[in-house]
DOLOPA-670231 format. One line per 10 residues: for each residue x, z, y of C-alpha. Coordinates in nm, 3 decimals. Each point is the difference from the previous one (the first is absolute). Example, Ala and Ser with C-alpha at 12.3 -4.5 7.8 and 13.67 -1.06 7.14 Angstrom:
% residues 2
1.230 0.780 -0.450 ~ 0.137 -0.066 0.344
***
This chain:
% residues 271
0.000 0.000 0.000 ~ 0.131 -0.098 0.341 ~ 0.044 0.282 0.251 ~ -0.065 -0.086 0.363 ~ 0.242 0.093 0.278 ~ -0.214 0.287 0.130 ~ 0.008 0.164 -0.342 ~ 0.375 -0.061 -0.031 ~ 0.063 0.158 0.339 ~ -0.228 0.292 -0.084
0.197 0.064 -0.318 ~ 0.331 -0.018 0.194 ~ -0.112 0.181 0.317 ~ 0.180 0.327 -0.073 ~ 0.321 -0.190 -0.078 ~ -0.032 -0.201 0.323 ~ -0.044 0.328 0.191 ~ 0.329 0.130 -0.140 ~ 0.189 -0.304 0.135 ~ -0.045 0.125 0.356
0.289 0.220 0.118 ~ -0.234 0.193 0.231 ~ -0.324 0.180 -0.067 ~ -0.278 -0.257 -0.048 ~ -0.373 -0.019 -0.074 ~ -0.134 -0.305 -0.187 ~ -0.337 -0.175 0.021 ~ -0.120 -0.286 -0.221 ~ -0.331 -0.180 0.052 ~ -0.169 -0.303 -0.143
-0.243 -0.220 0.192 ~ -0.267 0.272 0.005 ~ 0.141 0.350 -0.026 ~ 0.301 0.230 -0.034 ~ 0.107 -0.002 -0.363 ~ 0.298 0.239 0.022 ~ 0.151 0.249 0.242 ~ 0.318 0.208 -0.029 ~ 0.071 0.259 0.273 ~ 0.354 0.076 0.110
0.153 0.346 0.010 ~ -0.073 0.027 0.373 ~ -0.205 -0.307 0.079 ~ -0.353 0.023 -0.136 ~ -0.258 -0.231 0.152 ~ -0.266 0.142 -0.238 ~ -0.120 -0.345 -0.094 ~ -0.273 0.035 -0.260 ~ 0.020 -0.232 -0.298 ~ -0.308 -0.218 -0.005
-0.039 -0.002 0.380 ~ -0.123 -0.343 0.116 ~ 0.260 -0.222 0.162 ~ -0.233 -0.056 0.295 ~ 0.055 0.365 0.094 ~ 0.360 -0.080 0.097 ~ -0.069 -0.272 0.257 ~ 0.259 -0.003 0.279 ~ 0.276 0.140 -0.224 ~ 0.306 -0.200 -0.099
-0.132 -0.003 -0.358 ~ -0.324 -0.171 0.097 ~ 0.177 -0.242 0.239 ~ 0.247 -0.096 -0.274 ~ -0.291 -0.058 -0.239 ~ -0.190 -0.209 0.256 ~ 0.291 -0.210 0.124 ~ 0.201 -0.023 -0.319 ~ 0.313 0.102 0.192 ~ 0.231 0.299 -0.012
-0.087 0.260 0.263 ~ 0.199 0.295 0.133 ~ -0.085 0.279 0.240 ~ 0.193 0.307 0.111 ~ -0.184 0.320 0.085 ~ 0.097 0.340 0.131 ~ -0.046 0.343 -0.151 ~ -0.335 0.068 0.168 ~ -0.206 -0.117 -0.296 ~ 0.169 0.159 -0.302
0.271 0.223 0.145 ~ 0.283 -0.244 -0.068 ~ 0.075 -0.341 0.153 ~ -0.034 -0.291 -0.241 ~ 0.024 -0.377 -0.039 ~ -0.297 -0.167 -0.161 ~ 0.066 -0.330 -0.183 ~ -0.271 -0.205 -0.168 ~ 0.056 -0.303 -0.225 ~ -0.281 -0.225 -0.122
-0.021 -0.046 -0.375 ~ -0.035 -0.373 -0.071 ~ -0.093 -0.144 -0.335 ~ -0.063 -0.369 -0.067 ~ 0.023 -0.069 0.370 ~ -0.270 0.251 0.097 ~ 0.023 0.349 0.149 ~ -0.124 0.237 -0.269 ~ 0.092 0.327 0.162 ~ 0.251 0.188 0.208
0.272 0.256 -0.064 ~ 0.114 0.230 0.278 ~ 0.272 0.261 0.040 ~ 0.015 0.268 0.268 ~ 0.369 0.098 0.019 ~ 0.120 0.305 0.188 ~ 0.231 -0.075 0.293 ~ 0.067 0.368 0.063 ~ 0.374 -0.030 -0.066 ~ 0.033 -0.314 0.211
-0.198 0.164 0.283 ~ 0.215 0.312 -0.023 ~ 0.310 -0.220 0.007 ~ -0.131 -0.186 0.305 ~ -0.086 0.325 0.179 ~ 0.341 0.143 -0.084 ~ 0.166 -0.321 0.116 ~ -0.187 0.014 0.331 ~ 0.105 0.362 0.051 ~ 0.355 -0.093 -0.093
-0.011 -0.291 0.245 ~ -0.118 0.230 0.282 ~ 0.265 0.257 -0.087 ~ 0.272 -0.266 -0.011 ~ -0.110 -0.130 0.340 ~ 0.041 0.350 0.143 ~ 0.339 0.036 -0.170 ~ 0.102 -0.342 0.132 ~ -0.093 0.100 0.354 ~ 0.198 0.324 -0.041
0.305 -0.181 -0.138 ~ -0.014 -0.252 0.284 ~ -0.013 0.285 0.249 ~ 0.298 0.165 -0.169 ~ 0.182 -0.336 0.008 ~ -0.067 -0.037 0.372 ~ 0.119 0.357 0.057 ~ 0.317 -0.066 -0.200 ~ 0.068 -0.316 0.201 ~ -0.068 0.192 0.321
0.242 0.273 -0.104 ~ 0.261 -0.264 -0.080 ~ -0.041 -0.152 0.345 ~ 0.031 0.339 0.171 ~ 0.304 0.086 -0.208 ~ 0.155 -0.334 0.087 ~ -0.051 0.082 0.369 ~ 0.156 0.342 -0.059 ~ 0.299 -0.162 -0.167 ~ 0.040 -0.220 0.308
-0.009 0.307 0.225 ~ 0.253 0.186 -0.216 ~ 0.239 -0.295 0.008 ~ -0.036 -0.013 0.377 ~ 0.082 0.373 0.015 ~ 0.310 -0.058 -0.212 ~ 0.109 -0.275 0.239 ~ -0.057 0.236 0.295 ~ 0.210 0.265 -0.172 ~ 0.277 -0.254 -0.062
-0.011 -0.083 0.371 ~ 0.018 0.372 0.077 ~ 0.310 0.025 -0.219 ~ 0.160 -0.272 0.212 ~ -0.090 0.187 0.319 ~ 0.138 0.324 -0.146 ~ 0.322 -0.179 -0.091 ~ 0.033 -0.108 0.361 ~ -0.068 0.353 0.121 ~ 0.257 0.134 -0.247
0.262 -0.245 0.130 ~ -0.076 0.109 0.356 ~ 0.024 0.367 -0.104 ~ 0.335 -0.063 -0.172 ~ 0.129 -0.188 0.303 ~ -0.124 0.279 0.229 ~ 0.178 0.255 -0.217 ~ 0.322 -0.195 0.017 ~ -0.045 -0.046 0.376 ~ -0.058 0.376 0.042
0.303 0.076 -0.213 ~ 0.219 -0.233 0.205 ~ -0.141 0.146 0.320 ~ 0.078 0.353 -0.121 ~ 0.357 -0.102 -0.076 ~ 0.039 -0.152 0.345 ~ -0.158 0.308 0.162 ~ 0.247 0.223 -0.184 ~ 0.287 -0.209 0.130 ~ -0.134 0.026 0.354
0.007 0.378 -0.024 ~ -0.195 0.198 0.262 ~ -0.115 -0.314 0.176 ~ -0.155 -0.140 -0.314 ~ -0.189 0.317 -0.100 ~ -0.334 -0.122 0.133 ~ 0.047 -0.333 -0.167 ~ 0.081 0.185 -0.321 ~ -0.334 0.183 0.012 ~ -0.177 -0.336 0.031
0.202 -0.139 -0.289 ~ -0.098 0.299 -0.215 ~ -0.369 -0.057 0.077 ~ 0.035 -0.368 -0.086 ~ 0.154 0.087 -0.335 ~ -0.274 0.256 -0.065 ~ -0.267 -0.253 0.087 ~ 0.168 -0.254 -0.228 ~ 0.009 0.251 -0.286 ~ -0.366 0.089 0.055
-0.092 -0.368 0.009 ~ 0.196 -0.059 -0.320 ~ -0.180 0.288 -0.176 ~ -0.335 -0.121 0.126 ~ 0.073 -0.352 -0.121 ~ 0.091 0.131 -0.345 ~ -0.318 0.209 -0.013 ~ -0.221 -0.291 0.105 ~ 0.181 -0.231 -0.242 ~ -0.063 0.244 -0.283
-0.367 0.031 0.088 ~ -0.045 -0.376 0.029 ~ 0.178 -0.052 -0.331 ~ -0.242 0.244 -0.160 ~ -0.294 -0.179 0.160 ~ 0.132 -0.333 -0.126 ~ 0.029 0.129 -0.356 ~ -0.350 0.148 0.019 ~ -0.141 -0.328 0.130 ~ 0.180 -0.199 -0.269
-0.135 0.239 -0.264 ~ -0.347 -0.036 0.151 ~ 0.041 -0.376 -0.005 ~ 0.089 0.007 -0.370 ~ -0.303 0.219 -0.070 ~ -0.222 -0.235 0.198 ~ 0.136 -0.295 -0.196 ~ -0.086 0.180 -0.324 ~ -0.351 0.077 0.126 ~ -0.043 -0.361 0.111
0.102 -0.120 -0.345 ~ -0.247 0.239 -0.161 ~ -0.274 -0.100 0.246 ~ 0.059 -0.371 -0.062 ~ -0.003 0.059 -0.376 ~ -0.322 0.198 0.039 ~ -0.154 -0.281 0.204 ~ 0.094 -0.257 -0.265 ~ -0.133 0.225 -0.276 ~ -0.329 0.046 0.185
-0.029 -0.377 0.049 ~ 0.050 -0.050 -0.374 ~ -0.257 0.274 -0.061 ~ -0.243 -0.175 0.235 ~ 0.043 -0.322 -0.200 ~ -0.065 0.195 -0.320 ~ -0.312 0.151 0.159 ~ -0.120 -0.347 0.095 ~ 0.044 -0.113 -0.360 ~ -0.190 0.304 -0.129
-0.275 -0.057 0.259 ~ -0.025 -0.366 -0.104 ~ -0.029 0.097 -0.366 ~ -0.259 0.267 0.084 ~ -0.205 -0.254 0.194 ~ 0.013 -0.240 -0.293 ~ -0.121 0.276 -0.233 ~ -0.278 0.105 0.238 ~ -0.122 -0.362 0.017 ~ -0.014 -0.045 -0.376
-0.343 -0.082 -0.128
***
């Protein structure tokens, strides 16, 4: 005895249900009524076996039966507590539509994935904005440090110029000391008449000695300042290198965020 397609599908309906990776409810109808219904674990449309097909007008199952074409429709969780995709396929035998088989497949996981992807996309956008702000700050710090390096180099040049001035003052002090010494010798030779000149010569030598001491003191202080500035300059160079590296790292991180955001958008748009 030949078995028609509706009977074959009815016999295999539970096996067909197992082929779906997600939770699914199955409906099978002939030209008049529902001949089989299998609820899913979560999706249960409570379709009574024997219900007339006319009762399901407007559904994808009825449209597929009427038009003889495959129909699909996605619905949210408002009806049965979980979102699902309804697919209906006309059963054709000897060129005529003899029924319809429909599956209501849960899209809960896909919806959860899309929601998670949208949240991830929003979070990544915030992280991208933060990383861009950090990058701008790092670049701004680098610029300020570069200006500071320029100022420190200018200070070093000023100190070098001060050293030259101090060298000139030291030469003058040495010459004044020698002049005072020579004047003292001449005053001693002049005896009583050169006493007053000798006092002046002594003051010149004292002034020269004081100038020489002052020059040495200033030289020592400037040398210390120069070393401190050079040390500061080296520290600034290190900070600049770190800041530049940080800026580059943040730019790479921004590119990675963009890739994650792009992937998240693709996931959220999956249907």
